FIPATI-265278 format. One record per residue: x, y, z of N, C-alpha, C in turn. Coordinates in steps of 0.02 Angstrom, whole numbers. Layout:
<rs>
((X, Y, Z), (X, Y, Z), (X, Y, Z))
...
</rs>
This chain:
<rs>
((-374, 1693, 1944), (-324, 1667, 1890), (-318, 1597, 1900))
((-316, 1564, 1855), (-290, 1491, 1873), (-232, 1487, 1919))
((-229, 1427, 1956), (-154, 1423, 1985), (-101, 1403, 1942))
((-36, 1420, 1959), (19, 1406, 1914), (63, 1369, 1949))
((35, 1321, 2002), (75, 1279, 2042), (115, 1317, 2091))
((181, 1291, 2086), (223, 1320, 2151), (274, 1373, 2117))
((256, 1400, 2059), (295, 1458, 2032), (260, 1527, 2059))
((306, 1558, 2084), (294, 1626, 2093), (327, 1696, 2067))
((384, 1680, 2031), (423, 1724, 1997), (421, 1697, 1927))
((390, 1737, 1879), (396, 1713, 1803), (424, 1778, 1754))
((482, 1752, 1730), (527, 1812, 1697), (523, 1791, 1631))
((506, 1839, 1589), (508, 1844, 1514), (575, 1867, 1484))
((591, 1851, 1437), (628, 1888, 1391), (598, 1941, 1349))
((622, 1985, 1314), (584, 2031, 1285), (583, 2028, 1210))
((642, 2041, 1175), (645, 2043, 1106), (638, 1969, 1075))
((583, 1944, 1045), (571, 1876, 1012), (518, 1837, 1056))
((520, 1856, 1110), (470, 1825, 1162), (405, 1863, 1181))
((408, 1935, 1198), (364, 1978, 1210), (341, 2024, 1153))
((393, 2052, 1117), (392, 2084, 1060), (432, 2065, 996))
((401, 2067, 938), (439, 2053, 881), (476, 2119, 860))
((529, 2136, 871), (576, 2182, 860), (636, 2178, 819))
((622, 2113, 775), (699, 2108, 730), (693, 2145, 677))
((658, 2185, 650), (667, 2247, 589), (692, 2296, 620))
((691, 2326, 680), (724, 2374, 714), (800, 2342, 727))
((809, 2285, 744), (878, 2253, 763), (912, 2248, 708))
((898, 2214, 661), (930, 2210, 600), (951, 2275, 556))
((893, 2321, 550), (903, 2381, 518), (951, 2426, 560))
((959, 2427, 628), (1009, 2456, 665), (1076, 2419, 655))
((1082, 2371, 654), (1144, 2333, 650), (1181, 2343, 579))
((1147, 2346, 535), (1162, 2362, 460), (1190, 2430, 471))
((1150, 2478, 486), (1167, 2557, 481), (1238, 2554, 526))
((1240, 2519, 585), (1309, 2536, 608), (1365, 2502, 583))
((1359, 2448, 547), (1407, 2411, 523), (1424, 2460, 445))
((1376, 2486, 416), (1390, 2526, 356), (1433, 2580, 383))
((1419, 2616, 431), (1455, 2680, 460), (1533, 2670, 467))
((1551, 2597, 467), (1623, 2575, 477), (1637, 2536, 423))
((1600, 2540, 371), (1632, 2499, 301), (1632, 2429, 316))
((1604, 2392, 357), (1598, 2335, 374), (1539, 2284, 327))
((1547, 2231, 301), (1513, 2196, 260), (1442, 2181, 316))
((1393, 2184, 279), (1332, 2183, 336), (1312, 2108, 346))
((1290, 2096, 401), (1281, 2024, 426), (1220, 2012, 394))
((1206, 1947, 379), (1132, 1933, 364), (1075, 1928, 418))
((1021, 1943, 397), (973, 1957, 457), (974, 1887, 495))
((979, 1826, 468), (980, 1773, 514), (1030, 1775, 568))
((1096, 1803, 539), (1151, 1799, 581), (1147, 1843, 649))
((1103, 1908, 617), (1092, 1958, 685), (1047, 1921, 729))
((989, 1897, 703), (931, 1865, 748), (970, 1821, 796))
((1014, 1786, 772), (1037, 1736, 815), (1085, 1767, 878))
((1090, 1829, 872), (1125, 1858, 932), (1079, 1895, 977))
((1013, 1910, 951), (976, 1940, 989), (972, 1899, 1061))
((971, 1959, 1127), (970, 1939, 1180), (1028, 1950, 1217))
((1092, 1942, 1179), (1149, 1949, 1213), (1167, 2030, 1226))
((1215, 2045, 1270), (1233, 2116, 1271), (1272, 2146, 1213))
((1250, 2198, 1195), (1270, 2225, 1128), (1335, 2214, 1105))
((1382, 2232, 1156), (1455, 2220, 1126), (1474, 2152, 1119))
((1430, 2108, 1160), (1448, 2041, 1145), (1427, 2004, 1077))
((1361, 2037, 1062), (1322, 2033, 1004), (1377, 2051, 936))
((1393, 2116, 938), (1441, 2137, 875), (1503, 2089, 885))
((1540, 2079, 938), (1591, 2042, 926), (1589, 1969, 906))
((1538, 1942, 916), (1517, 1871, 880), (1495, 1883, 815))
((1472, 1937, 794), (1462, 1949, 716), (1530, 1973, 680))
((1575, 1999, 724), (1641, 2024, 692), (1703, 1986, 733))
((1703, 1931, 727), (1759, 1903, 788), (1827, 1910, 775))
((1832, 1948, 723), (1919, 1966, 695), (1929, 2035, 723))
((1877, 2069, 739), (1891, 2145, 760), (1915, 2160, 829))
((1945, 2228, 829), (1981, 2238, 901), (1920, 2255, 957))
((1926, 2257, 1017), (1878, 2276, 1052), (1860, 2348, 1059))
((1905, 2388, 1029), (1886, 2461, 1012), (1838, 2474, 971))
((1848, 2440, 909), (1806, 2435, 849), (1734, 2422, 870))
((1730, 2361, 904), (1664, 2337, 925), (1643, 2372, 972))
((1661, 2408, 1008), (1622, 2456, 1050), (1607, 2512, 1018))
((1635, 2535, 965), (1617, 2596, 929), (1559, 2583, 884))
((1555, 2515, 854), (1502, 2500, 816), (1435, 2488, 867))
((1450, 2457, 918), (1401, 2456, 969), (1364, 2527, 976))
((1413, 2563, 1006), (1383, 2632, 1022), (1338, 2676, 959))
((1374, 2659, 897), (1334, 2676, 826), (1266, 2648, 813))
((1267, 2579, 848), (1204, 2551, 841), (1145, 2590, 898))
((1173, 2605, 962), (1130, 2640, 1014), (1113, 2710, 979))
((1151, 2738, 949), (1125, 2796, 929), (1075, 2796, 880))
((1084, 2757, 825), (1028, 2732, 788), (971, 2729, 818))
((975, 2680, 855), (905, 2657, 910), (873, 2716, 941))
((916, 2753, 972), (897, 2807, 1011), (854, 2856, 958))
((881, 2871, 898), (842, 2917, 847), (779, 2892, 827))
((779, 2820, 816), (716, 2787, 802), (663, 2788, 859))
((688, 2789, 911), (642, 2790, 971), (614, 2863, 979))
((656, 2908, 969), (637, 2983, 960), (592, 3008, 911))
((605, 2969, 866), (558, 2987, 808), (490, 2946, 800))
((491, 2910, 846), (438, 2859, 852), (434, 2810, 790))
((495, 2795, 765), (505, 2745, 713), (527, 2680, 722))
((529, 2635, 791), (536, 2592, 816), (472, 2555, 802))
((473, 2491, 780), (428, 2452, 767), (438, 2384, 812))
((389, 2384, 866), (398, 2318, 923), (333, 2293, 926))
((295, 2264, 883), (223, 2247, 911), (231, 2188, 950))
((183, 2180, 998), (166, 2126, 1043), (153, 2068, 992))
((181, 2001, 1013), (153, 1938, 985), (83, 1930, 1014))
((48, 1912, 968), (-24, 1880, 972), (-35, 1842, 1033))
((-80, 1863, 1094), (-79, 1825, 1150), (-48, 1850, 1200))
((13, 1882, 1205), (43, 1912, 1252), (18, 1963, 1303))
((-35, 1999, 1276), (-56, 2045, 1316), (-107, 2009, 1368))
((-139, 1957, 1335), (-203, 1921, 1376), (-149, 1879, 1426))
((-92, 1853, 1401), (-67, 1810, 1439), (-36, 1850, 1506))
((-12, 1915, 1501), (7, 1950, 1565), (-38, 1974, 1611))
((-95, 1997, 1571), (-158, 1999, 1609), (-175, 1946, 1660))
((-183, 1889, 1623), (-206, 1832, 1655), (-162, 1808, 1717))
((-100, 1827, 1708), (-42, 1806, 1765), (-55, 1868, 1832))
((-95, 1909, 1822), (-97, 1961, 1876), (-129, 1922, 1942))
((-95, 1931, 2004), (-103, 1882, 2062), (-69, 1928, 2114))
((-91, 1936, 2162), (-48, 1962, 2224), (15, 1924, 2242))
((13, 1858, 2231), (68, 1813, 2258), (129, 1805, 2193))
((110, 1837, 2133), (142, 1814, 2076), (188, 1878, 2048))
((251, 1863, 2051), (289, 1921, 2024), (310, 1906, 1954))
((301, 1965, 1906), (330, 1956, 1839), (388, 2003, 1827))
((439, 1966, 1794), (505, 2004, 1771), (514, 1997, 1703))
((565, 2045, 1691), (594, 2046, 1610), (657, 2028, 1622))
((710, 1995, 1587), (775, 1985, 1585), (799, 1983, 1494))
((822, 2042, 1480), (838, 2061, 1419), (901, 2093, 1392))
((918, 2086, 1336), (979, 2110, 1318), (979, 2192, 1295))
((914, 2216, 1305), (903, 2277, 1302), (931, 2313, 1350))
((938, 2389, 1344), (962, 2424, 1401), (892, 2435, 1440))
((915, 2481, 1508), (849, 2488, 1551), (803, 2534, 1512))
((830, 2584, 1494), (783, 2649, 1451), (736, 2611, 1394))
((782, 2569, 1344), (738, 2539, 1295), (678, 2493, 1327))
((709, 2461, 1373), (651, 2413, 1402), (591, 2449, 1430))
((614, 2496, 1465), (553, 2544, 1486), (515, 2572, 1453))
((533, 2584, 1382), (500, 2632, 1317), (443, 2577, 1297))
((484, 2512, 1286), (443, 2451, 1262), (384, 2451, 1295))
((394, 2438, 1366), (328, 2411, 1414), (289, 2476, 1408))
((312, 2521, 1427), (259, 2601, 1429), (221, 2601, 1351))
((263, 2586, 1305), (221, 2603, 1245), (156, 2554, 1233))
((171, 2486, 1259), (107, 2440, 1276), (70, 2444, 1329))
((87, 2490, 1369), (50, 2484, 1425), (38, 2445, 1481))
((111, 2412, 1478), (119, 2352, 1530), (176, 2369, 1571))
((203, 2425, 1583), (256, 2440, 1629), (236, 2415, 1701))
((174, 2432, 1722), (171, 2429, 1786), (156, 2352, 1802))
((142, 2309, 1762), (133, 2235, 1767), (200, 2216, 1801))
((249, 2227, 1785), (311, 2188, 1792), (339, 2224, 1864))
((372, 2182, 1899), (401, 2192, 1967), (479, 2206, 1963))
((516, 2160, 1923), (578, 2165, 1926), (601, 2178, 1841))
((646, 2226, 1834), (671, 2215, 1766), (751, 2209, 1772))
((769, 2168, 1725), (848, 2149, 1719), (877, 2164, 1663))
((924, 2205, 1650), (934, 2232, 1570), (1015, 2228, 1571))
((1038, 2238, 1516), (1112, 2229, 1485), (1146, 2266, 1524))
((1117, 2330, 1537), (1168, 2389, 1577), (1167, 2373, 1640))
((1142, 2339, 1669), (1135, 2324, 1746), (1151, 2252, 1761))
((1170, 2208, 1724), (1183, 2142, 1737), (1237, 2102, 1698))
((1256, 2058, 1695), (1296, 2014, 1648), (1258, 1985, 1601))
((1290, 1980, 1544), (1252, 1964, 1481), (1236, 1877, 1502))
((1174, 1867, 1454), (1165, 1804, 1456), (1211, 1773, 1407))
((1232, 1710, 1422), (1193, 1652, 1455), (1206, 1660, 1541))
((1248, 1697, 1559), (1268, 1702, 1630), (1198, 1700, 1668))
((1192, 1677, 1732), (1124, 1680, 1767), (1126, 1732, 1803))
((1162, 1785, 1798), (1145, 1850, 1839), (1085, 1890, 1837))
((1063, 1877, 1777), (1000, 1918, 1775), (934, 1883, 1815))
((934, 1810, 1802), (892, 1772, 1840), (899, 1788, 1925))
((972, 1780, 1940), (984, 1778, 2006), (957, 1847, 2040))
((970, 1910, 2006), (947, 1955, 2027), (884, 1970, 2039))
((835, 1946, 1984), (760, 1942, 1990), (733, 1900, 2052))
((772, 1849, 2061), (753, 1808, 2123), (766, 1842, 2178))
((828, 1870, 2180), (835, 1917, 2258), (794, 1976, 2265))
((787, 2005, 2200), (731, 2067, 2208), (660, 2035, 2238))
((647, 1986, 2218), (573, 1980, 2240), (572, 1920, 2297))
((625, 1910, 2326), (632, 1847, 2377), (598, 1787, 2357))
((618, 1766, 2304), (602, 1701, 2268), (644, 1653, 2259))
((640, 1599, 2276), (689, 1537, 2263), (692, 1516, 2199))
((742, 1468, 2173), (743, 1436, 2106), (689, 1405, 2093))
((663, 1342, 2137), (615, 1306, 2115), (548, 1353, 2103))
((535, 1406, 2133), (492, 1445, 2107), (489, 1483, 2046))
((550, 1492, 2013), (553, 1536, 1970), (554, 1495, 1895))
((516, 1535, 1845), (526, 1500, 1787), (558, 1552, 1732))
((588, 1540, 1685), (619, 1587, 1633), (586, 1574, 1561))
((560, 1617, 1540), (532, 1616, 1473), (574, 1645, 1410))
((593, 1610, 1361), (630, 1653, 1322), (631, 1611, 1246))
((649, 1644, 1194), (652, 1628, 1117), (725, 1602, 1104))
((763, 1593, 1153), (843, 1579, 1131), (867, 1531, 1169))
((927, 1499, 1144), (978, 1459, 1194), (994, 1495, 1240))
((1022, 1558, 1238), (1039, 1602, 1278), (999, 1592, 1350))
((935, 1610, 1331), (887, 1599, 1391), (874, 1534, 1433))
((876, 1483, 1381), (885, 1428, 1413), (938, 1408, 1461))
((995, 1431, 1432), (1056, 1409, 1469), (1062, 1454, 1535))
((1037, 1509, 1535), (1034, 1562, 1594), (986, 1548, 1638))
((926, 1501, 1618), (883, 1489, 1680), (915, 1421, 1704))
((936, 1376, 1671), (964, 1309, 1688), (1012, 1331, 1740))
((1061, 1380, 1725), (1117, 1397, 1774), (1103, 1425, 1833))
((1049, 1452, 1840), (1021, 1485, 1893), (969, 1440, 1934))
((968, 1375, 1904), (922, 1321, 1948), (842, 1331, 1931))
((825, 1384, 1886), (755, 1401, 1858), (719, 1344, 1829))
((665, 1333, 1818), (624, 1311, 1754), (639, 1353, 1691))
((662, 1316, 1633), (679, 1353, 1573), (629, 1331, 1531))
((580, 1380, 1493), (521, 1367, 1447), (532, 1402, 1384))
((544, 1372, 1338), (561, 1405, 1265), (495, 1421, 1231))
((500, 1478, 1183), (444, 1486, 1139), (460, 1464, 1064))
((413, 1449, 1033), (424, 1441, 955), (419, 1497, 899))
((391, 1552, 928), (387, 1604, 880), (443, 1644, 881))
((507, 1650, 913), (555, 1691, 919), (603, 1675, 865))
((665, 1679, 889), (725, 1687, 841), (768, 1622, 836))
((761, 1591, 889), (793, 1515, 886), (751, 1461, 873))
((784, 1407, 826), (722, 1363, 801), (721, 1316, 882))
((657, 1271, 881), (636, 1239, 938), (690, 1184, 967))
((723, 1152, 918), (776, 1102, 926), (831, 1138, 954))
((853, 1197, 941), (914, 1229, 977), (891, 1231, 1047))
((817, 1273, 1063), (795, 1270, 1128), (803, 1197, 1173))
((781, 1145, 1147), (761, 1087, 1188), (839, 1077, 1193))
((893, 1078, 1148), (965, 1051, 1157), (983, 1100, 1212))
((975, 1151, 1218), (1001, 1211, 1268), (970, 1192, 1342))
((916, 1153, 1358), (901, 1134, 1411), (832, 1154, 1427))
((789, 1174, 1380), (728, 1195, 1385), (674, 1130, 1413))
((642, 1144, 1475), (600, 1092, 1510), (538, 1082, 1467))
((506, 1139, 1428), (459, 1132, 1383), (469, 1183, 1320))
((443, 1175, 1265), (432, 1233, 1215), (369, 1252, 1188))
((333, 1318, 1212), (280, 1337, 1196), (260, 1347, 1121))
((198, 1327, 1105), (182, 1345, 1033), (129, 1408, 1020))
((118, 1438, 1086), (80, 1496, 1084), (79, 1526, 1149))
((65, 1588, 1171), (64, 1614, 1235), (11, 1580, 1283))
((-45, 1570, 1260), (-97, 1527, 1278), (-79, 1465, 1318))
((-14, 1443, 1298), (-14, 1371, 1331), (28, 1369, 1380))
((42, 1434, 1426), (95, 1436, 1471), (62, 1422, 1536))
((6, 1431, 1552), (-25, 1423, 1622), (-32, 1353, 1626))
((-55, 1315, 1575), (-57, 1245, 1581), (9, 1208, 1581))
((58, 1237, 1545), (132, 1203, 1551), (144, 1210, 1619))
((134, 1265, 1661), (166, 1287, 1731), (124, 1232, 1774))
((54, 1214, 1765), (24, 1172, 1805), (57, 1100, 1790))
((70, 1089, 1733), (95, 1026, 1732), (167, 1000, 1749))
((201, 1064, 1744), (280, 1056, 1775), (268, 1056, 1839))
((222, 1105, 1872), (227, 1095, 1950), (209, 1026, 1975))
((170, 978, 1933), (152, 925, 1957), (200, 861, 1948))
((246, 884, 1903), (300, 827, 1881), (363, 838, 1909))
((376, 908, 1908), (447, 907, 1946), (470, 922, 2021))
</rs>
């Protein structure tokens, strides 16, 4: 594969970066809210919370609710998603170019990781469904680490792979990903095809924003030469 300069650990967000899962997320959130008689949030409002730990996302959508109700709605969401998964009803297609990018990054000196608001079961299912589970060396999920934008997920991935912050890049579609990467001292790269607009990614600290997955390797080479 082409060199990616000094980078040894490449961490991806999942929803909105590797796969387009917004239909599932919005549908499940609407179902959970409906069970508790709450007004349904707009699809845009739901998409803006993607990447956060579920309870944090629900609390941001319902800022006046008590913690008990927030936890109950979050659990209702999980039940809906588990039912969809069991019935093969989840729709999480890879974005165009992602598979080729993951395969192009295969190298004995490069570690791949995921840092996501999904739980581990959900992430394992998604990666296995696309035949990509064995490509990733470290998986950081909402049930094992602190919620984005806290740097915990990136720091854990670095520890598991014995990589340092200057060798690490975080790729994601939300401002939470950019803030998390910067807080961990890693390079932050946004993607334009996800759920937060490019201007917000840059405002949150993105070093670069990709227009397509195929731009990543050249981007890393350029950043290695200039940072």
